[in-house]
DSSP file (Angstrom, degrees, kcal/mol; ACC not computed):
  #  RESIDUE AA STRUCTURE BP1 BP2  ACC     N-H-->O    O-->H-N    N-H-->O    O-->H-N    TCO  KAPPA ALPHA  PHI   PSI    X-CA   Y-CA   Z-CA
    1    1 A M              0   0    0      0, 0.0     2,-0.9     0, 0.0     3,-0.1   0.000 360.0 360.0 360.0 154.2   -6.5   15.4   -2.2
    2    2 A C     >  -     0   0    0      1,-0.2     4,-2.7    30,-0.0     3,-0.4  -0.787 360.0-161.0 -95.7 105.4   -5.0   16.5    1.1
    3    3 A T  H  > S+     0   0    0     -2,-0.9     4,-2.4     1,-0.2    -1,-0.2   0.867  87.8  54.6 -55.1 -43.1   -1.5   15.2    1.3
    4    4 A E  H  > S+     0   0    0      1,-0.2     4,-0.6     2,-0.2    -1,-0.2   0.915 112.5  42.7 -60.3 -43.8   -1.2   15.5    5.0
    5    5 A V  H >4 S+     0   0    0     -3,-0.4     3,-1.1     1,-0.2     4,-0.4   0.912 112.0  53.3 -69.9 -42.7   -4.4   13.4    5.6
    6    6 A V  H >< S+     0   0    0     -4,-2.7     3,-1.3     1,-0.3     4,-0.5   0.893 105.0  55.8 -60.0 -39.0   -3.5   10.8    3.0
    7    7 A D  H 3< S+     0   0    0     -4,-2.4    -1,-0.3     1,-0.2    -2,-0.2   0.714 107.6  50.7 -65.2 -19.4   -0.1   10.4    4.7
    8    8 A L  T <X S+     0   0    0     -3,-1.1     4,-2.1    -4,-0.6    -1,-0.2   0.436  84.5  89.1 -98.1  -0.1   -1.9    9.6    7.9
    9    9 A L  H <> S+     0   0    0     -3,-1.3     4,-2.6    -4,-0.4     5,-0.2   0.927  88.0  47.3 -66.8 -44.6   -4.3    6.9    6.5
   10   10 A E  H  > S+     0   0    0     -4,-0.5     4,-2.2     1,-0.2     5,-0.2   0.964 114.1  46.6 -61.2 -51.9   -1.9    4.0    7.1
   11   11 A P  H  4>S+     0   0    0      0, 0.0     5,-3.0     0, 0.0     6,-0.6   0.872 111.6  53.9 -58.5 -33.8   -1.1    5.0   10.7
   12   12 A L  H ><5S+     0   0    0     -4,-2.1     3,-1.2     1,-0.2    -2,-0.2   0.955 111.4  43.5 -61.9 -49.7   -4.9    5.6   11.2
   13   13 A H  H 3<5S+     0   0    0     -4,-2.6    -1,-0.2     1,-0.3    -3,-0.2   0.789 113.8  51.8 -67.4 -27.4   -5.7    2.0   10.1
   14   14 A D  T 3<5S-     0   0    0     -4,-2.2    -1,-0.3    -5,-0.2    -2,-0.2   0.472 112.9-118.4 -87.2  -2.0   -2.8    0.6   12.1
   15   15 A G  T < 5S+     0   0    0     -3,-1.2    -3,-0.2    -4,-0.5    -2,-0.1   0.789  75.9 128.3  72.7  27.6   -3.9    2.4   15.3
   16   16 A E      < +     0   0    0     -5,-3.0     2,-0.3    -6,-0.2    -4,-0.2   0.443  41.7  94.0 -97.6  -1.0   -0.7    4.4   15.5
   17   17 A L  S    S-     0   0    0     -6,-0.6     2,-0.1    -5,-0.2    -9,-0.0  -0.650  77.6-116.0 -92.1 147.9   -2.3    7.9   15.8
   18   18 A D     >  -     0   0    0     -2,-0.3     4,-2.6     1,-0.1     5,-0.2  -0.370  39.3-100.3 -71.6 165.8   -3.0    9.6   19.1
   19   19 A I  H  > S+     0   0    0      1,-0.2     4,-2.4     2,-0.2     5,-0.2   0.854 120.7  52.1 -61.4 -38.6   -6.7   10.2   19.8
   20   20 A A  H  > S+     0   0    0      2,-0.2     4,-2.1     1,-0.2    -1,-0.2   0.921 113.1  44.1 -64.9 -43.2   -6.6   13.9   18.8
   21   21 A E  H  > S+     0   0    0      2,-0.2     4,-2.6     1,-0.2     5,-0.2   0.890 112.1  53.6 -68.8 -38.6   -5.0   13.2   15.5
   22   22 A Q  H  X S+     0   0    0     -4,-2.6     4,-2.7     1,-0.2    -2,-0.2   0.931 110.4  46.6 -60.1 -46.1   -7.3   10.2   14.9
   23   23 A V  H  X S+     0   0    0     -4,-2.4     4,-2.6     2,-0.2     5,-0.2   0.905 111.6  52.1 -63.6 -41.6  -10.4   12.4   15.5
   24   24 A R  H  X S+     0   0    0     -4,-2.1     4,-2.0     2,-0.2    -2,-0.2   0.928 112.8  44.0 -60.7 -46.1   -8.9   15.2   13.2
   25   25 A V  H  X S+     0   0    0     -4,-2.6     4,-2.4     2,-0.2    -2,-0.2   0.927 114.1  49.3 -66.2 -44.8   -8.3   12.7   10.3
   26   26 A E  H  X S+     0   0    0     -4,-2.7     4,-1.2     1,-0.2    -2,-0.2   0.888 110.6  50.7 -63.7 -38.6  -11.7   11.0   10.8
   27   27 A N  H  X S+     0   0    0     -4,-2.6     4,-0.8    -5,-0.2     3,-0.3   0.904 110.4  50.0 -63.6 -40.6  -13.5   14.4   10.8
   28   28 A H  H >X S+     0   0    0     -4,-2.0     4,-1.8     1,-0.2     3,-1.1   0.907 105.8  56.0 -64.2 -40.9  -11.7   15.4    7.6
   29   29 A L  H 3< S+     0   0    0     -4,-2.4    -1,-0.2     1,-0.3    -2,-0.2   0.789 101.5  59.0 -62.9 -26.9  -12.7   12.1    5.9
   30   30 A E  H 3< S+     0   0    0     -4,-1.2    -1,-0.3    -3,-0.3    -2,-0.2   0.780 116.8  30.7 -71.5 -26.0  -16.3   12.9    6.6
   31   31 A V  H << S+     0   0    0     -3,-1.1     2,-0.7    -4,-0.8    -2,-0.2   0.573 107.1  72.1-110.8 -11.6  -16.2   16.2    4.7
   32   32 A C     X  -     0   0    0     -4,-1.8     4,-2.4     1,-0.2     5,-0.2  -0.893  55.8-169.8-112.0 106.6  -13.6   15.5    1.9
   33   33 A A  H  > S+     0   0    0     -2,-0.7     4,-2.4     1,-0.2     5,-0.2   0.873  86.2  52.9 -62.7 -39.0  -14.8   13.1   -0.7
   34   34 A A  H  > S+     0   0    0      2,-0.2     4,-2.1     1,-0.2    -1,-0.2   0.931 112.7  43.0 -64.7 -45.6  -11.4   12.6   -2.3
   35   35 A C  H  > S+     0   0    0      2,-0.2     4,-2.6     1,-0.2    -1,-0.2   0.884 112.7  53.7 -68.0 -37.5   -9.7   11.6    0.9
   36   36 A H  H  X S+     0   0    0     -4,-2.4     4,-2.2     2,-0.2    -2,-0.2   0.918 109.6  48.1 -61.3 -43.2  -12.7    9.4    1.9
   37   37 A A  H  X S+     0   0    0     -4,-2.4     4,-2.5     2,-0.2    -2,-0.2   0.900 111.4  50.3 -64.3 -40.6  -12.4    7.6   -1.5
   38   38 A T  H  X S+     0   0    0     -4,-2.1     4,-2.5     2,-0.2    -2,-0.2   0.912 110.0  50.2 -63.6 -42.3   -8.6    7.2   -1.0
   39   39 A A  H  X S+     0   0    0     -4,-2.6     4,-2.4     2,-0.2    -2,-0.2   0.901 110.9  49.7 -62.1 -41.0   -9.2    5.8    2.5
   40   40 A R  H  X S+     0   0    0     -4,-2.2     4,-2.3     2,-0.2    -2,-0.2   0.921 111.3  48.5 -64.0 -44.4  -11.8    3.3    1.1
   41   41 A E  H  X S+     0   0    0     -4,-2.5     4,-2.4     2,-0.2    -2,-0.2   0.911 111.7  49.9 -62.4 -42.6   -9.4    2.2   -1.6
   42   42 A L  H  X S+     0   0    0     -4,-2.5     4,-2.7     1,-0.2    -1,-0.2   0.918 109.9  50.5 -61.7 -43.9   -6.6    1.7    0.9
   43   43 A R  H  X S+     0   0    0     -4,-2.4     4,-2.5     1,-0.2    -1,-0.2   0.904 110.7  49.8 -61.0 -41.5   -8.8   -0.3    3.2
   44   44 A E  H  X S+     0   0    0     -4,-2.3     4,-2.4     2,-0.2    -2,-0.2   0.903 111.2  48.2 -65.1 -41.2   -9.8   -2.5    0.2
   45   45 A V  H  X S+     0   0    0     -4,-2.4     4,-2.7     2,-0.2    -2,-0.2   0.919 112.1  49.8 -64.5 -43.2   -6.2   -3.1   -0.8
   46   46 A R  H  X S+     0   0    0     -4,-2.7     4,-2.6     2,-0.2     5,-0.2   0.915 111.8  48.0 -61.6 -43.3   -5.3   -3.9    2.8
   47   47 A E  H  X S+     0   0    0     -4,-2.5     4,-2.2     2,-0.2    -1,-0.2   0.908 111.6  50.5 -63.7 -41.6   -8.2   -6.4    3.1
   48   48 A M  H  X S+     0   0    0     -4,-2.4     4,-0.9     1,-0.2    -2,-0.2   0.926 112.0  47.5 -61.3 -45.3   -7.1   -7.9   -0.2
   49   49 A M  H >< S+     0   0    0     -4,-2.7     3,-0.5     1,-0.2    -2,-0.2   0.917 113.6  46.1 -64.8 -43.2   -3.6   -8.3    0.9
   50   50 A S  H >< S+     0   0    0     -4,-2.6     3,-0.7     1,-0.2    -1,-0.2   0.839 114.3  48.4 -70.9 -30.5   -4.5   -9.9    4.3
   51   51 A A  H 3< S+     0   0    0     -4,-2.2    -1,-0.2     1,-0.2    -2,-0.2   0.618  98.9  72.3 -80.0 -11.9   -7.0  -12.2    2.7
   52   52 A A  T <<  +     0   0    0     -4,-0.9     2,-0.8    -3,-0.5    -1,-0.2   0.245  60.5 124.5 -92.2  14.0   -4.4  -13.3    0.1
   53   53 A L    <   +     0   0    0     -3,-0.7     2,-0.4     7,-0.1    -3,-0.0  -0.654  33.1 164.3 -77.1 112.9   -2.2  -15.3    2.3
   54   54 A V  E     +A   61   0A   0      7,-2.6     7,-2.3    -2,-0.8     2,-0.4  -0.998  15.3 177.6-132.4 130.3   -2.0  -18.7    0.7
   55   55 A R  E     +A   60   0A   0     -2,-0.4     5,-0.2     5,-0.2    -2,-0.0  -0.892  20.9 139.7-135.7 105.0    0.5  -21.5    1.5
   56   56 A T        -     0   0    0      3,-3.0     3,-0.2    -2,-0.4    -2,-0.1  -0.855  65.7 -98.4-131.3 169.9    0.2  -24.8   -0.3
   57   57 A P  S    S+     0   0    0      0, 0.0     3,-0.1     0, 0.0    -1,-0.0   0.792 124.9  31.4 -60.0 -25.4    2.9  -27.1   -1.7
   58   58 A R  S    S+     0   0    0      1,-0.2     2,-0.4     0, 0.0    -3,-0.0   0.539 121.5  43.6-110.0  -8.8    2.3  -25.6   -5.2
   59   59 A L        -     0   0    0     -3,-0.2    -3,-3.0     2,-0.0     2,-0.4  -0.996  49.8-179.9-145.2 135.1    1.2  -22.0   -4.4
   60   60 A E  E     -A   55   0A   0     -2,-0.4    -5,-0.2    -5,-0.2    -7,-0.1  -0.966  22.3-141.5-135.5 119.3    2.4  -19.2   -2.1
   61   61 A V  E    S+A   54   0A   0     -7,-2.3    -7,-2.6    -2,-0.4     2,-0.2  -0.996  88.3  36.3-127.6 127.5    0.7  -15.8   -2.1
   62   62 A P  S    S-     0   0    0      0, 0.0    -8,-0.1     0, 0.0    -1,-0.0   0.571 112.1-105.4 -69.3 160.4    2.2  -13.3   -1.8
   63   63 A H    >   -     0   0    0     -2,-0.2     3,-1.9     1,-0.2     4,-0.3  -0.267  23.6-126.7 -55.5 135.8    5.1  -14.6   -3.9
   64   64 A P  T 3  S+     0   0    0      0, 0.0     3,-0.2     0, 0.0    -1,-0.2   0.705 109.2  41.3 -63.0 -19.3    8.0  -15.4   -1.6
   65   65 A R  T >  S+     0   0    0      1,-0.1     3,-2.1     2,-0.1     4,-0.3   0.112  76.2 116.1-113.3  21.9   10.4  -13.2   -3.7
   66   66 A M  G X  S+     0   0    0     -3,-1.9     3,-1.8     1,-0.3     7,-0.3   0.879  71.6  61.7 -53.9 -39.6    8.0  -10.4   -4.2
   67   67 A H  G 3  S+     0   0    0     -4,-0.3    -1,-0.3     1,-0.3    -2,-0.1   0.598 102.7  52.0 -66.3 -10.5   10.3   -8.1   -2.2
   68   68 A E  G <  S+     0   0    0     -3,-2.1     2,-0.7     1,-0.1    -1,-0.3   0.397  91.0  89.7-101.8   0.4   13.0   -8.7   -4.9
   69   69 A R    X>  -     0   0    0     -3,-1.8     4,-2.4    -4,-0.3     3,-1.2  -0.838  46.7-177.0-114.6 102.9   10.9   -7.8   -7.9
   70   70 A R  H 3> S+     0   0    0     -2,-0.7     4,-2.8     1,-0.3    -1,-0.2   0.855  84.9  63.9 -61.7 -36.9   10.9   -4.2   -9.1
   71   71 A F  H 34 S+     0   0    0      1,-0.2    -1,-0.3     2,-0.2    -2,-0.0   0.705 112.1  37.6 -65.5 -17.3    8.3   -5.0  -11.8
   72   72 A V  H <> S+     0   0    0     -3,-1.2     4,-1.5    -6,-0.2    -2,-0.2   0.838 119.2  45.4 -91.9 -46.7    5.9   -5.9   -9.0
   73   73 A L  H  X S+     0   0    0     -4,-2.4     4,-2.8    -7,-0.3     5,-0.2   0.818 103.4  60.4 -75.1 -32.8    6.8   -3.3   -6.5
   74   74 A V  H  X S+     0   0    0     -4,-2.8     4,-1.4     2,-0.2    -1,-0.2   0.972 112.8  36.1 -63.2 -54.0    7.0   -0.1   -8.6
   75   75 A P  H  > S+     0   0    0      0, 0.0     4,-1.3     0, 0.0    -1,-0.2   0.882 117.3  53.9 -67.4 -33.4    3.4   -0.2   -9.9
   76   76 A F  H  X S+     0   0    0     -4,-1.5     4,-3.2     1,-0.2     3,-0.4   0.916 107.1  51.3 -63.6 -41.6    2.2   -1.5   -6.5
   77   77 A A  H  < S+     0   0    0     -4,-2.8    -1,-0.2     1,-0.2    -3,-0.2   0.804 104.5  57.8 -66.5 -28.8    3.9    1.4   -4.8
   78   78 A D  H  < S+     0   0    0     -4,-1.4    -1,-0.2    -5,-0.2    -2,-0.2   0.860 116.1  35.7 -65.9 -34.0    2.1    3.8   -7.2
   79   79 A L  H  < S+     0   0    0     -4,-1.3    -2,-0.2    -3,-0.4    -1,-0.1   0.890 140.9   1.0 -85.6 -44.1   -1.2    2.4   -6.0
   80   80 A A    ><  +     0   0    0     -4,-3.2     3,-1.3    -5,-0.1    12,-0.3  -0.522  62.7 168.4-150.5  72.4   -0.6    1.8   -2.3
   81   81 A P  T 3  S+     0   0    0      0, 0.0    12,-2.6     0, 0.0    13,-0.3   0.748  79.8  48.8 -64.4 -24.9    2.9    2.7   -1.1
   82   82 A D  T 3  S+     0   0    0     10,-0.2     2,-0.2     9,-0.2    -5,-0.1   0.392  78.8 117.5-100.5   4.0    2.0    2.4    2.6
   83   83 A V    <   -     0   0    0     -3,-1.3     9,-1.8     1,-0.1     2,-0.4  -0.504  63.1-129.9 -68.2 138.4    0.3   -1.0    2.5
   84   84 A R  B     -B   91   0B   0      7,-0.2     7,-0.3    -2,-0.2     6,-0.1  -0.737  15.4-113.3 -96.0 139.0    2.3   -3.5    4.6
   85   85 A H     >  -     0   0    0      5,-3.2     4,-1.9    -2,-0.4   -35,-0.0  -0.493  28.5-130.1 -62.6 133.1    3.3   -6.9    3.3
   86   86 A P  T  4 S+     0   0    0      0, 0.0    -1,-0.1     0, 0.0    -2,-0.0   0.697 100.2  32.0 -66.8 -17.7    1.4   -9.4    5.4
   87   87 A V  T  4 S+     0   0    0      3,-0.1    -2,-0.0     0, 0.0    -3,-0.0   0.857 128.8  30.9-102.3 -53.6    4.4  -11.5    6.3
   88   88 A T  T  4 S-     0   0    0      2,-0.1     3,-0.1     1,-0.1    -4,-0.0   0.737  88.7-141.8 -79.6 -21.9    7.4   -9.1    6.5
   89   89 A R     <  +     0   0    0     -4,-1.9     2,-0.2     1,-0.3    -1,-0.1   0.526  55.3 136.0  67.4   8.5    5.3   -6.1    7.7
   90   90 A M        -     0   0    0      1,-0.1    -5,-3.2    -6,-0.1    -1,-0.3  -0.557  60.0-111.8 -77.1 150.4    7.4   -3.8    5.5
   91   91 A T  B  >  -B   84   0B   0     -7,-0.3     4,-2.3    -2,-0.2    -7,-0.2  -0.440  22.3-115.5 -76.6 160.0    5.6   -1.3    3.5
   92   92 A I  H  > S+     0   0    0     -9,-1.8     4,-2.7   -12,-0.3     5,-0.2   0.900 119.4  53.5 -60.6 -40.5    5.5   -1.6   -0.3
   93   93 A R  H  > S+     0   0    0    -12,-2.6     4,-2.9     2,-0.2    -1,-0.2   0.919 107.6  50.2 -59.9 -45.0    7.5    1.7   -0.5
   94   94 A E  H  > S+     0   0    0    -13,-0.3     4,-1.2     2,-0.2    -2,-0.2   0.910 112.2  47.0 -61.6 -42.6   10.1    0.3    1.9
   95   95 A M  H  < S+     0   0    0     -4,-2.3     4,-0.5     2,-0.2     3,-0.3   0.930 114.0  47.6 -65.7 -43.9   10.5   -2.9   -0.2
   96   96 A R  H >< S+     0   0    0     -4,-2.7     3,-1.4     1,-0.2    -2,-0.2   0.932 112.0  49.5 -60.9 -46.2   10.7   -0.9   -3.4
   97   97 A D  H 3< S+     0   0    0     -4,-2.9    -1,-0.2     1,-0.3    -2,-0.2   0.717 104.2  60.2 -68.8 -20.6   13.3    1.5   -2.0
   98   98 A A  T 3< S+     0   0    0     -4,-1.2    -1,-0.3    -3,-0.3    -2,-0.2   0.588  84.9 101.3 -82.1 -10.2   15.4   -1.3   -0.7
   99   99 A L  S <  S-     0   0    0     -3,-1.4   -31,-0.1    -4,-0.5   -30,-0.0  -0.437  83.5-103.7 -74.6 147.5   15.9   -2.7   -4.3
  100  100 A P    >   -     0   0    0      0, 0.0     3,-0.7     0, 0.0    -1,-0.1  -0.363  26.9-125.9 -64.8 153.0   19.1   -2.1   -6.2
  101  101 A E  T 3  S+     0   0    0      1,-0.2    -2,-0.0    -3,-0.1    -3,-0.0   0.528  88.9  90.4 -80.6  -7.0   18.8    0.6   -8.9
  102  102 A H  T 3   +     0   0    0      2,-0.1     2,-0.4     0, 0.0    -1,-0.2   0.704  69.7  82.9 -69.0 -18.2   20.2   -1.5  -11.8
  103  103 A E    <   -     0   0    0     -3,-0.7     2,-0.4     2,-0.0    -4,-0.0  -0.738  69.3-150.8 -91.4 130.1   16.7   -2.9  -12.8
  104  104 A M        -     0   0    0     -2,-0.4     2,-0.4     2,-0.0   -33,-0.1  -0.780  11.3-172.4-101.1 142.2   14.6   -0.6  -15.0
  105  105 A V        -     0   0    0     -2,-0.4    -2,-0.0   -35,-0.1   -34,-0.0  -0.995   6.0-176.6-132.1 127.7   10.8   -0.6  -15.0
  106  106 A Q        -     0   0    0     -2,-0.4     3,-0.1     3,-0.0    -2,-0.0  -0.948  33.6-100.9-123.0 145.0    8.9    1.4  -17.6
  107  107 A P        -     0   0    0      0, 0.0     2,-0.2     0, 0.0    -2,-0.0  -0.314  43.5-107.7 -60.8 144.7    5.1    1.9  -17.9
  108  108 A W        -     0   0    0      1,-0.0     0, 0.0     0, 0.0     0, 0.0  -0.537  34.4-168.7 -73.8 137.6    3.5   -0.3  -20.5
  109  109 A K        -     0   0    0     -2,-0.2     3,-0.1    -3,-0.1    -3,-0.0  -0.996  21.4-122.9-128.6 127.3    2.3    1.5  -23.6
  110  110 A P        -     0   0    0      0, 0.0     2,-0.2     0, 0.0     0, 0.0  -0.336  31.1-107.2 -66.3 149.1    0.1   -0.2  -26.2
  111  111 A L              0   0    0      1,-0.1     0, 0.0    -2,-0.0     0, 0.0  -0.565 360.0 360.0 -72.8 137.5    1.3   -0.3  -29.8
  112  112 A S              0   0    0     -2,-0.2    -1,-0.1    -3,-0.1     0, 0.0   0.455 360.0 360.0-105.0 360.0   -0.5    2.0  -32.0
């Protein structure tokens, strides 16, 4: 995958690129299957997050303390670090990096 292009996918979707950079990224996505797939996955995650706003007396999505939970943010940041929280507008990476370091998260491994 092309790191430079992948780093520009969030700004592309947020409309933050100038026209020349936007055209360059879109042209690359037409010829690079890996980057195109990454862009599609990012778009799907963004759509899922924006569609997941739920506020009822018994349920709130995303969870109101999601930004405090390393066990949520570490794996989420592995999948989509530049996705923005629909309420705070912080990226998942920003929320993860703002957490204190005292909490440990380790990947799950099945018992053999």
